[in-house]
Structure formats: C-alpha cells, structure tokens
C-alpha positions, 0 to 999 in steps of 0.5 A: 352419288357418294364417293367411298374414298381411297381409304374406305374400309379403313378404321382409325381410332384417334386418341389425340387432341389439339392440332397435329393428330386431329389434323392427320385423322381429318386427312384420312377421314376426308379420303374415306377412312372411318375415324372415331375420335376418342377423348376423356370427357374431362377435356370437353370444356378446355376450349381446345376442341377445334371443331373444324378438324372433326368433319367426316369423323365420329366422336365418342367420350371414353375414360381410359383410366376406368377399367370398363373404359379400357375394356370398351377400347379393347373391343374397338381395337379388335376391328381397327386398322390404325391407332393414332395418339399424341400424348407425351411419351410414356402416357399410353404405357401407363394407360395400358394402351401402348403398341405392345399391349394392343398388338396382343389384341390385334396383331395387324394394328398400325400404331402411330405416335406423334410427339414433339421430339420423338419416343427416344432420345434425351428430349423425349419427355420435354414439353413444347409447342410449335415454336419450340420444335421450329427453333430446335430444328433450326427453322425459326432462326431463318424466319424474320427480318435481317439483323432482327429477332426470329419471328414466330409464324402465325401458322403451325408449321411443325404441328401440321407439316412436321406432325400431321402430314408426316404421320399421314404419310407414315400411316399410308406406307404402313397400310400398304406394307401390311398388304404385303406382309400381313403385319402391322407396325409402330410409327414414331413421328417427331414434329421436330424431325418432321421439319428438318427437311425444310432446311434442304435448300438452305443447306444446299446453298451453304455447302455448294456456294458457301452462303450462310443461312441467315434471316432474310439474307439468303438467295431465296429469302430477300437477299436479291431483288428477284426473290423478294416482297415489295410494298405498294402505294396502298400499303399492300404487298406483292411477291416476286419469285423470278429465280430464272433469268428469263422471268427476271429479264422479262420483268426488267424489260417491262419496268423499263430497266433492261440493263438490270437483267444481267445483274440478277445475282450480282452481290455488289449491286443487289441493294441497288436493284432492291431499292429500285423495285421498292421505289417502283412498286410504291408508285401504284396500288395493288390492284393496278399491279395485279392488272399489269403483271398477273399475266406477264409470266414473271413469277408475280403474285399479290400477298393475299389476306385470309379474308381474300383467300376464302373469297378467291375465285381461284380457290373456289374454282379449285373447290378448295372452299367448302360450306357446311352448316355449323351447330348454330345453323349458320353456314361455315367455311372450311378448306377441303383436301388439296389431294385431287384423286381422279377415281376416288376423290376426297369428300366432305360428307358430314359436318364436324362432330360435336364432343361425344356425339356418337358415343351411344351409337358406337357403343350400340355397334359394339353390342352394348344395350341402352341400359349398359350405356346408361350405367357407363354414363352414370359411372363416368366411363363415357 
C-alpha cells in the first residue's frame, strides 16, 4: 500500500536549481508533498541537473521571461502552498514572481528564498559557493591540519545543512503557523547564517575554558588522544570519541595502559598519549581493530569510505539505501530519508524526473489543450 506521507496535499513550486533548493524540495517530496520543479529550458544542457535530487517530483520547463510563461506560473500559484527559489537577491523581482507579487494571487502562499548571504545586508548581492559561506561563517577556519591551511571539505555543508535543511524547517514552521493564522509568510534563508550554529561548542569552550578555536587543536578536534583519528597498519583510519572518562578508562585498560586513564585531559602529557595510540593502532589492520573494539563500548568506529557505506549492513538494515531504475535501465542507488515517522514514513515512490518530463501533463491539468501546448513549445514558452 502506498503511503501518502506527512505532507500529502501540500503543493510546492520549486524554481531553484543546483543543490540547496532541489535538496530541500526533495526532503518535502519524500514526505508526500507534490513538488513541481520548474526551470527554463536554457539550463537543460548546463550539466548541473543533479538527477538524484528529482525523485518523487514532477519537472516542467517554463520560461518566466515570456509573458505566457509567467501567466502559466500564475495559474500554478493559485493552488500552491509553497514557492521555493534560490536566485540571487533581486532576480525574482525583475521576473515579477517575488513574494509581494504572488501574495496578490494567493495570500496564503509561503515563499522561501535561499541565498548565500541573505536578502538584506552589505553582502546580499555577492556571489559565492559553499566554500565562501563556510569561510565567512568562520567554520572553514576550523577544518584542516594544525598549523596548516584551511581544508575544503568534500561535502557541501553550507548548501545542505545551512541552506536546504534550514529552508525545510522554515517551510514546515510556516505551514504550521498558517494553520493557526490562515496567512502565508516570507522566509529568508542565508546559507552563511545557517552554518553559524556549528560554532556553538567551539564558542562554549572558548568562553568557559579560554580555549581558542584553532584547526585540529581543540577539545573536540585532535587536541586530546581520547577524541582523535589514528592510522592502522593497512593505511586505513579509526576514530576514537571517548569524551567521557568511563569510555576512555575502558579503552586504556583494554590496551594495557590503565595508568593513562586519569590523564585524559592532561595538557602536559596529551602528546604522549596521542603518540601512544598512534603507535598502538599502527600495529593491526582495520578489520582486526573492528573485531576487537566494535563491541567494547569505547566510542570506537572505523572511518568508512563511500563505497563501504552503500554496501553497509547497518545502513541497509536501517533502509537508508534505495535502488531505483535509472534512465538507461541500470539500477541506481540513492540515500533515503533519515526522518523515521511511525505513522507517515517517507517513501520513494517515483524515480528522478527528467528535465521537462511532466510539462505537458501539468499544462493539461491547468486546462490547456494539446494545440495550445504545441504552440507554447514552438514559441519557447515551455
């Protein structure tokens, strides 16, 4: 039986592209929202259509610079709940599809804008990408080797955490608020501001203990042996996260050095303890350490590769890996929703939409005849 999802009945018009907006609307679509992704066909061949993000969605091509295209969009807005966009500030105003304009069509509309630096302030028009938002927020300065240069992470933290997830939370809050007030509202998401919260613990240690936030030299980043990474004999890595003394104490006893248990946060001897664990973990292969420490209750884990993750029994048992047929008929893998709802669980009910796949279907739903749709296609409206 197909599950309708917690957001069944909510219609989202997604004007965004690239990663933050489409990831946000994918979250909503996984939980039952009817998401219509809308893009101008001129972006079809730019190589930045991330197929996996378009599962559970419908996709239509539409030129909002064309008066007919704007008319079609206006008709979609009448029955929509949410509009999501990720243009640079000012673009939607020039297109005539800004919040104030759409409120005239649908006063209950919830309008969410995702941008790098927000819709106001001196940096609002400045271009950027994930690395720029992380650096502006002070997060990038804490990533990398001690004494070395900041290291750009291979995952898009600001795009997904600072943008997509903050936007999804904001949209859900606004939807709930509308059930109380009957009014829609505008949501301004800055990806830079969205990652500021990652500095919560570094700021705590700075204010309470005088510990300066430095790359790989803080309580929770390589400063102490109990919270660190170590290379194994076969050049893999393990992670130890024994913050509490009981876990650290158990690890020290197991590895034959119980006298180190009380030196967990001793600044004078911290390098001695780190060197001890470096030497210890270099003596065995990762598989040996897995067998020895996984069930010991010491906050141990192997540092997994991406290939290992998709084949992981843990993630498969948790139903986090989903197979779907790709456009070439080959089975593809994707990650499912981590939000486990008991009554209205997320579901992947359709493979990723191709560019413009549902354009005609959606136009027919709006009442346009096939002859009109053919005219729209010929005139570059869709």
